[in-house]
C-alpha positions as a LaTeX table, in Angstrom:
\begin{tabular}{lrrr}
\hline
Residue & $x$ (\AA) & $y$ (\AA) & $z$ (\AA) \\
\hline
Met1 & $-85.24$ & 61.51 & 165.46 \\
Gly2 & $-83.15$ & 64.53 & 166.46 \\
Gly3 & $-79.92$ & 62.90 & 165.30 \\
Gly4 & $-81.62$ & 62.26 & 162.17 \\
Gly5 & $-82.75$ & 65.52 & 161.54 \\
Leu6 & $-79.31$ & 66.72 & 162.12 \\
Thr7 & $-77.68$ & 64.56 & 159.30 \\
Asp8 & $-80.30$ & 65.46 & 157.07 \\
Gln9 & $-79.62$ & 69.50 & 157.81 \\
Ser10 & $-75.68$ & 69.09 & 157.34 \\
Gln11 & $-76.01$ & 67.25 & 154.00 \\
Cys12 & $-78.39$ & 70.25 & 152.79 \\
Leu13 & $-75.89$ & 73.04 & 154.19 \\
Pro14 & $-72.89$ & 73.08 & 151.73 \\
Leu15 & $-69.17$ & 73.40 & 153.96 \\
His16 & $-67.81$ & 75.23 & 150.67 \\
Thr17 & $-68.72$ & 75.93 & 147.06 \\
Arg18 & $-66.41$ & 76.77 & 143.93 \\
Ala19 & $-67.50$ & 78.65 & 140.69 \\
Leu20 & $-66.13$ & 80.17 & 137.69 \\
Pro21 & $-65.08$ & 83.79 & 138.22 \\
His22 & $-67.27$ & 86.40 & 135.93 \\
His23 & $-64.07$ & 87.40 & 133.75 \\
Thr24 & $-63.27$ & 83.42 & 132.85 \\
Ser25 & $-65.05$ & 84.12 & 129.23 \\
Ala26 & $-63.51$ & 87.29 & 128.73 \\
Asn27 & $-60.10$ & 85.81 & 129.29 \\
Arg28 & $-60.56$ & 82.80 & 126.95 \\
Val29 & $-61.84$ & 85.45 & 124.20 \\
Phe30 & $-58.50$ & 86.98 & 124.49 \\
Ala31 & $-56.49$ & 83.74 & 124.58 \\
Val32 & $-58.19$ & 83.31 & 121.33 \\
Val33 & $-57.28$ & 86.40 & 119.79 \\
Tyr34 & $-53.85$ & 86.12 & 121.11 \\
Leu35 & $-53.31$ & 82.78 & 119.89 \\
Cys36 & $-54.16$ & 83.92 & 116.40 \\
Ala37 & $-51.88$ & 86.73 & 116.65 \\
Ile38 & $-48.93$ & 84.55 & 117.62 \\
Leu39 & $-49.68$ & 82.04 & 114.73 \\
Ala40 & $-49.90$ & 85.07 & 112.21 \\
Leu41 & $-46.48$ & 86.24 & 113.89 \\
Leu42 & $-44.59$ & 82.64 & 113.29 \\
Tyr43 & $-46.26$ & 82.41 & 109.60 \\
His44 & $-44.47$ & 85.85 & 108.78 \\
His45 & $-41.20$ & 84.17 & 110.00 \\
Phe46 & $-41.92$ & 81.49 & 108.08 \\
Leu47 & $-42.38$ & 83.23 & 104.86 \\
Ala48 & $-39.55$ & 85.31 & 105.67 \\
Leu49 & $-37.54$ & 82.24 & 105.71 \\
Leu50 & $-38.27$ & 81.03 & 102.39 \\
His51 & $-37.15$ & 84.04 & 100.75 \\
Thr52 & $-33.92$ & 84.89 & 102.74 \\
Thr53 & $-32.40$ & 82.28 & 105.13 \\
Thr54 & $-30.15$ & 84.34 & 107.61 \\
Val55 & $-28.81$ & 83.87 & 111.25 \\
Val56 & $-30.62$ & 86.50 & 112.32 \\
Ser57 & $-34.12$ & 85.36 & 110.88 \\
Leu58 & $-33.51$ & 81.90 & 112.36 \\
Leu59 & $-33.07$ & 83.43 & 115.68 \\
Phe60 & $-36.03$ & 85.45 & 115.59 \\
Leu61 & $-38.28$ & 82.53 & 114.59 \\
Leu62 & $-36.54$ & 80.52 & 117.61 \\
Ala63 & $-37.09$ & 83.15 & 120.01 \\
Asp64 & $-41.02$ & 83.56 & 119.26 \\
Ala65 & $-41.46$ & 79.67 & 118.94 \\
Val66 & $-40.12$ & 79.24 & 122.48 \\
Leu67 & $-42.01$ & 82.47 & 123.93 \\
Ala68 & $-45.05$ & 80.85 & 122.37 \\
Phe69 & $-44.31$ & 77.62 & 123.77 \\
Met70 & $-44.24$ & 79.21 & 127.26 \\
Trp71 & $-47.29$ & 80.80 & 126.69 \\
Ala72 & $-49.22$ & 78.12 & 125.40 \\
Thr73 & $-48.37$ & 75.66 & 128.24 \\
Ala74 & $-49.12$ & 78.43 & 130.84 \\
Gln75 & $-52.84$ & 78.29 & 129.21 \\
Ala76 & $-53.98$ & 75.35 & 131.37 \\
Phe77 & $-53.84$ & 77.70 & 134.80 \\
Arg78 & $-55.79$ & 80.54 & 132.95 \\
Met79 & $-59.04$ & 78.44 & 131.19 \\
Cys80 & $-60.57$ & 77.45 & 134.32 \\
Pro81 & $-60.02$ & 79.63 & 137.31 \\
Thr82 & $-61.70$ & 78.69 & 140.27 \\
Gln83 & $-62.99$ & 80.71 & 143.38 \\
Arg84 & $-63.84$ & 79.13 & 146.42 \\
Gln85 & $-66.21$ & 80.03 & 149.37 \\
Val86 & $-66.49$ & 78.08 & 152.82 \\
Phe87 & $-69.12$ & 78.56 & 155.12 \\
Ile88 & $-67.55$ & 78.29 & 158.69 \\
Glu89 & $-71.25$ & 78.63 & 160.25 \\
His90 & $-71.94$ & 75.23 & 158.95 \\
Leu91 & $-69.44$ & 73.50 & 160.62 \\
Gln92 & $-71.45$ & 73.10 & 163.96 \\
His93 & $-73.66$ & 70.87 & 161.86 \\
Val94 & $-71.17$ & 68.47 & 160.79 \\
Ala95 & $-68.75$ & 68.15 & 163.95 \\
Lys96 & $-68.97$ & 69.43 & 167.45 \\
Glu97 & $-65.86$ & 71.56 & 168.74 \\
Ser98 & $-64.22$ & 68.84 & 170.71 \\
Asp99 & $-64.36$ & 66.57 & 167.93 \\
Tyr100 & $-62.08$ & 68.90 & 165.87 \\
Pro101 & $-58.92$ & 67.52 & 164.63 \\
Ala102 & $-55.74$ & 68.37 & 166.66 \\
Leu103 & $-53.26$ & 70.63 & 164.99 \\
Asp104 & $-49.60$ & 71.08 & 165.17 \\
Val105 & $-47.99$ & 74.46 & 163.58 \\
Phe106 & $-44.55$ & 74.26 & 162.33 \\
Ile107 & $-42.59$ & 77.43 & 162.43 \\
Cys108 & $-38.93$ & 77.39 & 161.12 \\
Thr109 & $-36.07$ & 79.82 & 162.04 \\
Ala110 & $-32.40$ & 79.57 & 161.36 \\
Asp111 & $-30.27$ & 82.90 & 162.30 \\
Pro112 & $-31.71$ & 85.26 & 164.96 \\
Tyr113 & $-29.85$ & 88.19 & 163.09 \\
Lys114 & $-31.32$ & 87.63 & 160.04 \\
Glu115 & $-34.52$ & 86.45 & 161.11 \\
Pro116 & $-35.15$ & 88.51 & 164.42 \\
Pro117 & $-36.22$ & 86.54 & 167.14 \\
Ile118 & $-39.08$ & 89.18 & 167.90 \\
Ser119 & $-40.60$ & 88.45 & 164.52 \\
Val120 & $-40.72$ & 84.89 & 165.02 \\
Val121 & $-42.26$ & 85.27 & 168.49 \\
Asn122 & $-45.01$ & 87.43 & 166.74 \\
Thr123 & $-45.76$ & 84.66 & 164.19 \\
Ala124 & $-46.12$ & 82.15 & 166.87 \\
Leu125 & $-48.28$ & 84.25 & 169.18 \\
Ser126 & $-50.74$ & 84.90 & 166.05 \\
Val127 & $-51.17$ & 81.38 & 165.56 \\
Met128 & $-51.54$ & 80.54 & 169.30 \\
Ala129 & $-54.36$ & 82.97 & 169.41 \\
Tyr130 & $-56.28$ & 81.18 & 166.58 \\
Asp131 & $-60.02$ & 80.58 & 167.20 \\
Tyr132 & $-59.48$ & 76.89 & 167.82 \\
Pro133 & $-59.71$ & 74.43 & 171.00 \\
Thr134 & $-56.52$ & 75.29 & 172.79 \\
Glu135 & $-56.00$ & 71.92 & 174.04 \\
Lys136 & $-55.91$ & 70.79 & 170.39 \\
Leu137 & $-53.21$ & 73.25 & 169.28 \\
Ser138 & $-49.62$ & 72.93 & 169.67 \\
Val139 & $-46.87$ & 75.14 & 168.33 \\
Tyr140 & $-43.38$ & 73.76 & 167.47 \\
Val141 & $-40.71$ & 76.41 & 166.52 \\
Ser142 & $-37.46$ & 75.19 & 165.06 \\
Asp143 & $-34.13$ & 76.87 & 165.21 \\
Asp144 & $-31.78$ & 75.49 & 162.57 \\
Gly145 & $-29.13$ & 77.74 & 164.30 \\
Gly146 & $-29.76$ & 76.38 & 167.35 \\
Ser147 & $-29.17$ & 79.97 & 169.11 \\
Gln148 & $-30.13$ & 80.52 & 173.01 \\
Leu149 & $-31.24$ & 83.91 & 171.83 \\
Thr150 & $-34.35$ & 82.21 & 170.30 \\
Leu151 & $-35.02$ & 80.18 & 173.16 \\
Phe152 & $-34.76$ & 83.56 & 175.63 \\
Ala153 & $-37.36$ & 85.17 & 173.39 \\
Phe154 & $-39.91$ & 82.49 & 173.21 \\
Met155 & $-39.22$ & 82.15 & 177.16 \\
Gly156 & $-40.82$ & 85.72 & 177.42 \\
Ala157 & $-43.30$ & 85.18 & 174.76 \\
Ala158 & $-44.93$ & 82.15 & 176.75 \\
Arg159 & $-44.96$ & 84.78 & 179.81 \\
Phe160 & $-46.91$ & 87.07 & 177.73 \\
Ala161 & $-48.97$ & 85.24 & 176.09 \\
Thr162 & $-50.61$ & 84.29 & 179.49 \\
His163 & $-52.01$ & 87.73 & 178.78 \\
Trp164 & $-52.39$ & 88.36 & 175.26 \\
Leu165 & $-54.30$ & 85.00 & 174.69 \\
Pro166 & $-57.29$ & 86.14 & 176.86 \\
Tyr167 & $-57.16$ & 89.58 & 175.56 \\
Cys168 & $-57.67$ & 88.44 & 172.24 \\
Arg169 & $-60.48$ & 85.97 & 173.11 \\
Lys170 & $-62.12$ & 88.22 & 175.52 \\
Asn171 & $-62.26$ & 91.11 & 172.83 \\
Lys172 & $-62.54$ & 89.18 & 169.63 \\
Ile173 & $-59.81$ & 91.12 & 167.96 \\
Leu174 & $-58.95$ & 90.15 & 164.38 \\
Glu175 & $-55.46$ & 91.39 & 164.38 \\
Arg176 & $-53.72$ & 88.65 & 166.58 \\
Cys177 & $-49.90$ & 89.70 & 165.58 \\
Pro178 & $-49.15$ & 91.88 & 168.60 \\
Glu179 & $-46.86$ & 94.18 & 166.25 \\
Ala180 & $-49.47$ & 94.29 & 163.82 \\
Tyr181 & $-51.89$ & 95.17 & 166.43 \\
Phe182 & $-50.27$ & 97.97 & 168.32 \\
Glu183 & $-49.35$ & 99.50 & 165.23 \\
Ser184 & $-53.09$ & 100.11 & 164.23 \\
Asn185 & $-55.36$ & 102.78 & 165.39 \\
Pro186 & $-55.36$ & 103.21 & 169.21 \\
Ser187 & $-58.95$ & 104.18 & 169.03 \\
Ser188 & $-60.23$ & 100.39 & 168.34 \\
Trp189 & $-58.04$ & 99.40 & 171.18 \\
Phe190 & $-60.02$ & 98.12 & 174.50 \\
Pro191 & $-59.49$ & 99.50 & 177.94 \\
Glu192 & $-56.78$ & 97.02 & 178.79 \\
Ala193 & $-54.98$ & 97.46 & 175.46 \\
Asp194 & $-52.36$ & 100.17 & 177.01 \\
Gln195 & $-51.19$ & 97.55 & 179.86 \\
Ile196 & $-50.91$ & 94.90 & 177.55 \\
Lys197 & $-48.68$ & 96.89 & 175.28 \\
Leu198 & $-46.58$ & 97.85 & 177.79 \\
Met199 & $-45.88$ & 94.07 & 178.39 \\
Tyr200 & $-44.85$ & 93.51 & 174.99 \\
Glu201 & $-42.97$ & 96.64 & 174.48 \\
Asn202 & $-40.65$ & 95.38 & 177.64 \\
Met203 & $-40.67$ & 92.04 & 176.31 \\
Arg204 & $-39.68$ & 93.38 & 173.00 \\
Val205 & $-36.76$ & 95.69 & 174.12 \\
Arg206 & $-35.35$ & 92.79 & 176.55 \\
Val207 & $-35.31$ & 90.57 & 173.53 \\
Glu208 & $-33.81$ & 93.26 & 171.07 \\
Thr209 & $-31.39$ & 94.06 & 174.03 \\
Ala210 & $-29.92$ & 90.43 & 174.11 \\
Val211 & $-29.62$ & 90.09 & 170.24 \\
Lys212 & $-27.87$ & 93.16 & 170.01 \\
Ser213 & $-25.26$ & 92.15 & 172.60 \\
Gly214 & $-25.37$ & 88.58 & 172.02 \\
Ile215 & $-25.65$ & 87.93 & 175.70 \\
Ile216 & $-28.54$ & 87.05 & 178.05 \\
Ser217 & $-28.23$ & 88.91 & 181.37 \\
His218 & $-29.01$ & 86.93 & 184.22 \\
Asp219 & $-31.48$ & 89.93 & 185.46 \\
Tyr220 & $-33.60$ & 88.75 & 182.59 \\
Ile221 & $-33.81$ & 85.00 & 184.30 \\
Asn222 & $-36.95$ & 84.99 & 185.93 \\
Ser223 & $-36.72$ & 81.36 & 187.48 \\
Lys224 & $-34.46$ & 78.44 & 188.45 \\
Gln225 & $-36.07$ & 76.33 & 185.48 \\
Glu226 & $-35.29$ & 78.92 & 183.04 \\
Leu227 & $-31.64$ & 79.15 & 183.79 \\
Glu228 & $-31.56$ & 75.22 & 183.65 \\
Ala229 & $-32.70$ & 75.86 & 180.06 \\
Phe230 & $-29.56$ & 77.06 & 179.28 \\
Ile231 & $-26.89$ & 74.85 & 180.74 \\
Arg232 & $-26.46$ & 72.85 & 177.17 \\
Trp233 & $-25.24$ & 75.73 & 175.64 \\
Thr234 & $-21.41$ & 75.10 & 176.18 \\
Asp235 & $-18.28$ & 76.81 & 174.57 \\
Gly236 & $-18.68$ & 73.83 & 171.97 \\
Phe237 & $-21.99$ & 74.64 & 170.97 \\
Thr238 & $-22.05$ & 76.41 & 167.95 \\
Ser239 & $-24.74$ & 77.17 & 164.97 \\
Gln240 & $-23.05$ & 74.67 & 162.90 \\
Asn241 & $-22.25$ & 71.71 & 165.63 \\
His242 & $-25.25$ & 71.35 & 168.49 \\
Pro243 & $-27.40$ & 68.86 & 169.88 \\
Ala244 & $-30.92$ & 68.99 & 169.66 \\
Val245 & $-32.65$ & 70.74 & 172.77 \\
Ile246 & $-36.51$ & 70.42 & 173.31 \\
Gln247 & $-38.38$ & 73.00 & 175.47 \\
Met248 & $-41.74$ & 72.83 & 176.51 \\
Arg249 & $-43.85$ & 75.75 & 177.53 \\
Met250 & $-47.39$ & 75.64 & 178.41 \\
Ser251 & $-50.20$ & 76.83 & 180.89 \\
Trp252 & $-53.45$ & 75.13 & 181.00 \\
Ala253 & $-54.61$ & 77.53 & 183.63 \\
Ile254 & $-55.20$ & 80.27 & 181.59 \\
Arg255 & $-55.74$ & 77.93 & 178.47 \\
Cys256 & $-52.82$ & 78.35 & 176.23 \\
Pro257 & $-51.64$ & 76.06 & 173.41 \\
Thr258 & $-48.70$ & 74.15 & 173.90 \\
Leu259 & $-45.66$ & 75.79 & 172.59 \\
Phe260 & $-42.43$ & 73.92 & 171.93 \\
Thr261 & $-38.91$ & 75.37 & 171.15 \\
Tyr262 & $-36.81$ & 72.74 & 169.45 \\
Pro263 & $-32.98$ & 73.72 & 168.39 \\
Glu264 & $-32.74$ & 71.06 & 165.41 \\
Glu265 & $-29.45$ & 68.83 & 166.03 \\
Lys266 & $-26.80$ & 69.71 & 163.41 \\
His267 & $-23.17$ & 68.52 & 163.14 \\
Gln268 & $-20.65$ & 70.10 & 160.81 \\
Phe269 & $-20.31$ & 67.27 & 157.94 \\
Ala270 & $-24.06$ & 66.58 & 158.16 \\
Pro271 & $-25.98$ & 67.63 & 154.89 \\
Gln272 & $-27.85$ & 70.94 & 155.25 \\
Phe273 & $-31.34$ & 70.96 & 153.51 \\
Ser274 & $-34.23$ & 73.34 & 154.24 \\
Arg275 & $-36.28$ & 70.73 & 155.03 \\
Leu276 & $-34.44$ & 68.61 & 157.37 \\
Ala277 & $-35.93$ & 70.94 & 159.92 \\
Leu278 & $-39.48$ & 69.90 & 158.77 \\
Asn279 & $-38.87$ & 66.23 & 158.62 \\
Ala280 & $-37.51$ & 66.42 & 162.21 \\
Leu281 & $-40.45$ & 68.28 & 163.33 \\
Leu282 & $-42.60$ & 65.56 & 161.79 \\
Arg283 & $-40.94$ & 62.96 & 163.86 \\
Val284 & $-40.81$ & 64.90 & 167.10 \\
Ser285 & $-44.26$ & 65.98 & 167.21 \\
Ala286 & $-45.33$ & 62.53 & 166.21 \\
Thr287 & $-43.92$ & 61.34 & 169.44 \\
Met288 & $-45.49$ & 64.14 & 171.40 \\
Thr289 & $-48.77$ & 65.46 & 169.98 \\
Asn290 & $-49.27$ & 63.65 & 166.89 \\
Ala291 & $-51.92$ & 65.78 & 165.51 \\
Pro292 & $-53.54$ & 64.83 & 162.14 \\
Val293 & $-53.16$ & 68.15 & 160.78 \\
Ile294 & $-50.20$ & 70.01 & 160.34 \\
Leu295 & $-49.36$ & 73.82 & 159.42 \\
Thr296 & $-46.11$ & 74.89 & 158.00 \\
Leu297 & $-45.25$ & 78.91 & 158.08 \\
Asp298 & $-42.22$ & 80.80 & 157.49 \\
Ser299 & $-41.06$ & 82.79 & 160.54 \\
Asp300 & $-41.93$ & 86.18 & 159.31 \\
Met301 & $-45.60$ & 85.07 & 157.95 \\
Tyr302 & $-48.03$ & 85.64 & 160.75 \\
Ser303 & $-51.70$ & 84.89 & 161.05 \\
Asn304 & $-54.05$ & 87.67 & 159.93 \\
Asp305 & $-57.31$ & 85.64 & 160.41 \\
Pro306 & $-57.81$ & 83.66 & 163.58 \\
Gln307 & $-60.61$ & 81.56 & 161.82 \\
Thr308 & $-58.44$ & 80.03 & 159.06 \\
Pro309 & $-58.15$ & 76.65 & 160.53 \\
Leu310 & $-61.92$ & 76.76 & 160.58 \\
Arg311 & $-61.61$ & 77.34 & 156.81 \\
Val312 & $-59.34$ & 74.78 & 156.40 \\
Leu313 & $-62.02$ & 72.23 & 158.66 \\
Cys314 & $-64.47$ & 73.01 & 155.91 \\
Tyr315 & $-62.69$ & 71.06 & 153.50 \\
Leu316 & $-61.34$ & 68.45 & 155.60 \\
Leu317 & $-64.53$ & 67.38 & 157.48 \\
Asp318 & $-66.43$ & 67.47 & 154.35 \\
Pro319 & $-67.89$ & 63.94 & 153.85 \\
Ser320 & $-68.14$ & 64.38 & 150.32 \\
Met321 & $-64.45$ & 65.23 & 149.95 \\
Asp322 & $-62.14$ & 63.34 & 147.94 \\
Pro323 & $-60.24$ & 61.15 & 150.17 \\
Lys324 & $-57.03$ & 62.00 & 148.19 \\
Leu325 & $-56.99$ & 65.53 & 149.55 \\
Ala326 & $-53.57$ & 66.22 & 150.90 \\
Tyr327 & $-53.20$ & 69.82 & 151.82 \\
Val328 & $-55.05$ & 73.22 & 151.73 \\
Gln329 & $-52.89$ & 75.95 & 150.34 \\
Phe330 & $-53.37$ & 79.65 & 151.32 \\
Pro331 & $-51.25$ & 82.31 & 149.04 \\
Gln332 & $-48.66$ & 84.22 & 149.86 \\
Ile333 & $-49.77$ & 87.92 & 149.98 \\
Phe334 & $-47.34$ & 90.80 & 150.22 \\
Tyr335 & $-47.80$ & 94.42 & 151.01 \\
Ala336 & $-46.14$ & 97.73 & 151.76 \\
Ile337 & $-43.28$ & 97.01 & 148.78 \\
Asn338 & $-44.76$ & 100.16 & 147.03 \\
Lys339 & $-47.85$ & 101.81 & 146.27 \\
Asn340 & $-48.71$ & 100.40 & 142.84 \\
Asp341 & $-46.11$ & 97.26 & 142.87 \\
Ile342 & $-44.99$ & 98.65 & 139.67 \\
Tyr343 & $-41.56$ & 96.24 & 139.79 \\
Gly344 & $-44.09$ & 93.02 & 140.35 \\
Gly345 & $-42.49$ & 92.42 & 143.76 \\
Glu346 & $-45.65$ & 90.97 & 145.08 \\
Ala347 & $-45.34$ & 88.27 & 142.48 \\
Arg348 & $-49.09$ & 87.75 & 142.22 \\
His349 & $-49.05$ & 85.36 & 139.21 \\
Val350 & $-46.90$ & 82.96 & 141.30 \\
Phe351 & $-48.99$ & 83.21 & 144.55 \\
Gln352 & $-52.28$ & 83.89 & 143.41 \\
Thr353 & $-53.16$ & 83.68 & 139.89 \\
His354 & $-51.30$ & 80.26 & 139.11 \\
Pro355 & $-52.80$ & 78.54 & 142.12 \\
Thr356 & $-56.26$ & 79.80 & 141.22 \\
Gly357 & $-55.69$ & 78.05 & 137.75 \\
Met358 & $-54.19$ & 74.96 & 139.37 \\
Asp359 & $-56.99$ & 74.22 & 141.49 \\
Val360 & $-59.42$ & 73.18 & 138.93 \\
Leu361 & $-56.52$ & 70.28 & 138.00 \\
Lys362 & $-54.75$ & 68.40 & 140.97 \\
Gly363 & $-54.45$ & 71.45 & 142.88 \\
Pro364 & $-51.84$ & 74.18 & 143.75 \\
Ile365 & $-48.25$ & 73.56 & 144.51 \\
Tyr366 & $-46.73$ & 73.85 & 148.01 \\
Leu367 & $-45.66$ & 77.60 & 148.60 \\
Gly368 & $-43.37$ & 76.92 & 151.49 \\
Thr369 & $-45.62$ & 78.42 & 154.08 \\
Gly370 & $-49.50$ & 78.55 & 154.56 \\
Gly371 & $-49.96$ & 75.07 & 154.00 \\
Phe372 & $-52.13$ & 72.78 & 156.19 \\
Phe373 & $-51.42$ & 69.12 & 155.62 \\
Arg374 & $-53.10$ & 65.86 & 156.66 \\
Arg375 & $-50.07$ & 64.16 & 158.72 \\
Lys376 & $-50.71$ & 60.97 & 156.61 \\
Val377 & $-49.87$ & 62.27 & 153.08 \\
Phe378 & $-46.03$ & 62.05 & 154.36 \\
Phe379 & $-45.97$ & 58.23 & 154.96 \\
Gly380 & $-47.19$ & 57.07 & 151.62 \\
Asp381 & $-49.70$ & 57.17 & 148.72 \\
Pro382 & $-53.49$ & 57.38 & 149.08 \\
Ser383 & $-53.74$ & 53.35 & 148.82 \\
Glu384 & $-51.42$ & 52.71 & 151.50 \\
Thr385 & $-50.81$ & 55.30 & 154.06 \\
Phe386 & $-49.68$ & 55.02 & 157.53 \\
Glu387 & $-48.66$ & 57.40 & 160.51 \\
Leu388 & $-46.56$ & 57.10 & 163.57 \\
Lys389 & $-48.13$ & 55.81 & 166.74 \\
Gln390 & $-47.56$ & 56.39 & 170.20 \\
Asp391 & $-49.02$ & 53.42 & 171.27 \\
His392 & $-45.48$ & 52.30 & 172.86 \\
Leu393 & $-45.61$ & 55.41 & 174.92 \\
Gly394 & $-49.18$ & 54.85 & 176.17 \\
Ser395 & $-51.07$ & 57.47 & 177.68 \\
Lys396 & $-47.92$ & 59.24 & 179.37 \\
Ser397 & $-47.78$ & 62.89 & 179.68 \\
Ile398 & $-45.80$ & 64.81 & 177.06 \\
Lys399 & $-43.48$ & 65.90 & 180.06 \\
Ser400 & $-42.36$ & 62.49 & 180.89 \\
Arg401 & $-38.85$ & 61.52 & 180.40 \\
Glu402 & $-39.94$ & 58.58 & 178.29 \\
Ile403 & $-41.75$ & 61.24 & 175.75 \\
Leu404 & $-38.69$ & 63.55 & 175.85 \\
Ala405 & $-36.17$ & 60.45 & 175.24 \\
Ser406 & $-38.40$ & 59.31 & 172.08 \\
Ala407 & $-38.57$ & 63.12 & 171.04 \\
His408 & $-34.70$ & 63.47 & 171.10 \\
His409 & $-34.06$ & 60.04 & 169.53 \\
Val410 & $-36.10$ & 61.13 & 166.66 \\
Ala411 & $-34.52$ & 64.35 & 166.17 \\
Asp412 & $-30.89$ & 62.77 & 165.77 \\
Cys413 & $-29.41$ & 63.95 & 162.67 \\
Asn414 & $-28.31$ & 60.68 & 161.84 \\
Phe415 & $-31.89$ & 59.38 & 162.30 \\
Glu416 & $-32.69$ & 59.55 & 158.77 \\
Ser417 & $-29.41$ & 57.53 & 157.52 \\
Gln418 & $-30.27$ & 54.66 & 155.16 \\
Ser419 & $-34.03$ & 55.31 & 155.49 \\
Gln420 & $-36.71$ & 56.37 & 153.11 \\
Trp421 & $-37.06$ & 60.15 & 154.66 \\
Gly422 & $-36.58$ & 62.75 & 152.25 \\
Thr423 & $-37.45$ & 60.34 & 149.32 \\
Lys424 & $-40.71$ & 58.38 & 149.82 \\
Met425 & $-41.53$ & 59.80 & 153.38 \\
Gly426 & $-41.73$ & 63.25 & 154.89 \\
Phe427 & $-40.64$ & 66.16 & 152.74 \\
Arg428 & $-38.71$ & 65.68 & 150.02 \\
Tyr429 & $-35.02$ & 66.35 & 149.14 \\
Gly430 & $-33.18$ & 66.49 & 145.89 \\
Ser431 & $-34.10$ & 70.22 & 144.56 \\
Leu432 & $-33.42$ & 73.59 & 145.35 \\
Val433 & $-37.10$ & 74.40 & 145.36 \\
Glu434 & $-38.06$ & 71.51 & 147.87 \\
Asp435 & $-41.47$ & 72.58 & 148.78 \\
Met436 & $-42.52$ & 72.78 & 145.02 \\
Tyr437 & $-40.86$ & 69.41 & 144.54 \\
Thr438 & $-42.54$ & 67.92 & 147.59 \\
Ser439 & $-45.79$ & 69.13 & 146.52 \\
Tyr440 & $-45.02$ & 67.86 & 142.59 \\
Met441 & $-44.14$ & 64.10 & 144.17 \\
Leu442 & $-47.17$ & 64.06 & 146.32 \\
Gln443 & $-49.44$ & 64.82 & 143.09 \\
Cys444 & $-47.42$ & 62.12 & 141.12 \\
Glu445 & $-48.43$ & 59.44 & 143.90 \\
Gly446 & $-52.15$ & 60.47 & 143.72 \\
Trp447 & $-52.55$ & 63.29 & 146.34 \\
Lys448 & $-54.35$ & 66.43 & 145.46 \\
Ser449 & $-54.50$ & 69.83 & 146.85 \\
Ile450 & $-56.59$ & 72.90 & 147.64 \\
Phe451 & $-56.03$ & 76.58 & 146.85 \\
Cys452 & $-57.99$ & 78.76 & 149.61 \\
His453 & $-58.08$ & 82.58 & 148.61 \\
Pro454 & $-60.34$ & 84.18 & 151.00 \\
Lys455 & $-60.91$ & 87.98 & 151.22 \\
Arg456 & $-59.19$ & 88.57 & 154.23 \\
Pro457 & $-55.52$ & 87.39 & 153.79 \\
Ala458 & $-55.10$ & 84.16 & 156.01 \\
Phe459 & $-51.23$ & 85.37 & 156.21 \\
Leu460 & $-49.17$ & 88.52 & 155.83 \\
Pro461 & $-45.63$ & 89.31 & 155.98 \\
Gln462 & $-44.01$ & 91.23 & 158.76 \\
Leu463 & $-42.18$ & 93.69 & 156.69 \\
Ala464 & $-42.95$ & 96.77 & 158.42 \\
Leu465 & $-41.62$ & 94.83 & 161.55 \\
Leu466 & $-38.25$ & 93.71 & 159.69 \\
Lys467 & $-37.76$ & 97.25 & 158.44 \\
Arg468 & $-38.17$ & 98.57 & 162.10 \\
Val469 & $-35.64$ & 96.18 & 163.48 \\
Ser470 & $-33.00$ & 96.53 & 161.12 \\
\hline
\end{tabular}
């Protein structure tokens, strides 16, 4: 009877709601008035053409007609904008924490001089500190440039994480990006914060010194295992020609998520697409952890809310949710550009306004970062999906030679040759804006998406950090 009561209670408590903003009616009235003004303008051009037909009058009519068409097609995103709200506290009535789906996080970087490794480290540490079961969380970092500087930075990050993550969980802090936290007001720090900050500064100085000199000092290598990790970086190992190198950093003793660093294999004459790295990560992660949920992040977009995965579960675990839901998209929110954003640098209409309106249709486009995907969406349409399996690997440890050999095999840059990867599987190729193109193709196959825009931004850029490093 207890189980039945729990089921009844979970059905009465919603995991999420959606509603129209209070200003929707005013926007619709304005759209009608604006439409009348456009029609009046076009009518004026038409009358002018009846009296005198000149090249200038034709050009004016054409220009206004094009602008009117662009305005009209954009109104679909403004007629029914949606505001969503989730109730994380109701999750316990739907699933136990032990039943949460595993989560793989993909972070891609390419150049240690354009994307400083310490910035990538901050992004990785912020998601490793999620309020999520650590045994179900894995972070993959792909370095398209194959730089040993990135690997060196994450060796230091793995050591620092053994102190930073327990500190975050113990004190329940919200700012879990180290750089953002230590730039905050010291009055909100806890007693051991000064010691943690000293550890972070030591790590940051080592990484930035190595990047500046281009050389990793042996004084910074703490063990024989770390030294062996750099053996594969030979004289012929360049950013344009290098094999795949998969390194794993983990510490179950202090309950840290698994951290993988993966310089993607690249050859000089291989096709170069930004989504090659994500598709390679899809295959590598499938052989190692195979989590059903995937988060993709830009290297400079750190987590600003440790409960973001729980917000996503409010949609993914909802029994009443449409099974065609492919991904949950969070907005890109920029700050510190200028006081009033007078030049529109925050691009709010692209990253916030339009996705809110698209949410009532088939859902927002994928913005290239901040998207939580179901892994199965990359392997077929909703009626015939399948996933990469690990059955042939059995219950072997991800540290085993068989697992690592399989991971290196699928990471080969020739693995996609004469396959459906990039066309019908994985992230799609064939466009300069492959993130938007991928979501467009997924929606054409029947998948849908949701826009989640909480009051506390889920992700923020490290603009202040980038300015300081540069």
